[in-house]
C-alpha positions as CSV (number, residue, x, y, z in Angstrom):
1,M,-11.7,0.0,22.7
2,A,-11.0,-1.0,19.1
3,A,-8.9,-3.9,20.0
4,K,-11.9,-5.0,22.5
5,K,-14.4,-4.5,19.8
6,L,-12.3,-6.5,17.4
7,I,-12.0,-9.4,20.1
8,E,-15.6,-9.3,20.7
9,T,-16.5,-9.4,16.9
10,R,-14.1,-12.2,16.2
11,R,-15.6,-14.2,19.2
12,R,-19.2,-13.6,18.2
13,R,-18.6,-14.3,14.2
14,G,-15.4,-15.9,14.1
15,K,-12.6,-15.1,11.5
16,G,-14.5,-16.4,8.5
17,L,-17.5,-15.2,6.8
18,E,-19.8,-17.7,8.7
19,S,-21.7,-15.7,11.1
20,R,-24.2,-18.4,12.5
21,I,-21.6,-20.4,14.4
22,T,-22.3,-20.0,18.1
23,R,-19.5,-19.2,20.4
24,N,-18.9,-19.1,24.1
25,H,-19.4,-15.6,25.6
26,E,-16.3,-15.4,27.7
27,R,-15.0,-12.3,29.2
28,V,-12.1,-10.7,27.6
29,S,-8.9,-10.5,29.8
30,S,-6.7,-7.4,29.6
31,A,-3.8,-9.7,28.2
32,D,-6.1,-10.5,25.3
33,L,-6.7,-6.8,24.9
34,V,-3.0,-6.1,25.0
35,K,-2.1,-8.9,22.6
36,A,-4.8,-7.8,20.1
37,Y,-3.6,-4.3,20.2
38,Q,0.0,-5.4,19.7
39,E,-0.9,-7.5,16.8
40,D,-2.8,-4.7,15.3
41,T,-0.1,-2.3,15.5
42,A,2.3,-4.7,14.2
43,R,0.3,-5.2,11.3
44,K,-0.3,-1.6,10.6
45,R,3.4,-0.8,11.0
46,D,4.4,-3.6,8.5
47,M,1.6,-2.3,6.1
48,I,3.1,1.3,6.2
49,R,6.7,0.0,5.9
50,R,5.4,-1.8,2.7
51,A,3.6,1.3,1.4
52,N,6.8,3.3,1.8
53,N,8.9,1.0,0.2
54,A,6.6,0.8,-2.9
55,N,6.5,4.7,-3.0
56,D,10.3,5.0,-2.9
57,R,10.5,2.5,-5.8
58,L,7.9,4.4,-7.9
59,I,9.8,7.7,-7.1
60,L,12.9,6.0,-8.3
61,V,11.3,4.5,-11.4
62,V,9.6,7.8,-12.4
63,E,12.7,10.0,-12.0
64,A,14.7,7.4,-14.1
65,L,12.0,7.5,-16.8
66,R,11.9,11.2,-16.8
67,R,15.6,11.7,-17.1
68,L,15.6,9.1,-20.0
69,R,12.7,11.2,-21.6
70,A,14.9,14.3,-21.4
71,D,17.6,12.7,-23.2
72,A,17.3,13.4,-27.0
73,S,18.9,10.4,-28.3
74,F,16.9,8.1,-26.3
75,V,13.6,9.7,-27.2
76,A,14.9,9.5,-31.0
77,I,15.6,5.8,-30.4
78,L,12.0,5.3,-29.1
79,E,10.6,7.1,-32.1
80,E,12.5,5.0,-34.6
81,V,10.9,1.7,-33.0
82,G,7.7,3.3,-32.6
83,L,7.3,3.6,-28.6
84,D,7.4,7.2,-28.3
85,D,3.9,7.5,-26.9
86,I,3.3,6.9,-23.1
87,P,-0.1,6.6,-21.3
88,D,-1.5,9.9,-20.1
89,N,-1.3,9.4,-16.3
90,L,2.3,8.6,-16.6
91,A,3.0,11.8,-18.6
92,R,1.4,13.8,-16.1
93,R,3.4,12.1,-13.4
94,F,6.4,13.0,-15.1
95,E,5.4,16.8,-15.5
96,L,4.5,16.8,-11.8
97,Q,8.0,15.4,-10.9
98,G,9.7,17.8,-13.1
99,S,7.9,21.1,-11.7
100,A,8.6,19.7,-8.1
101,S,12.5,19.4,-8.6
């Protein structure tokens, strides 16, 4: 039903923002519905894959930074050059990662 609604909406309005263009009101075939469903499913699957990749990278970076902040010599170097403060939301994330492990 969602695919049919999408096709009908696009047929009425088009892909762009212009909604005043008149279009033919043809019947939607089952092949069009299947194609729209498959395209939408592939798009969502790709979006999920990209989100998972970004999440994996974020976890890797946060864990690496958490381990570096646990190293006293690294923290001392950061303090020497004045880079020992970090944003609050990042500090909270370190604490959450530390308590989860």
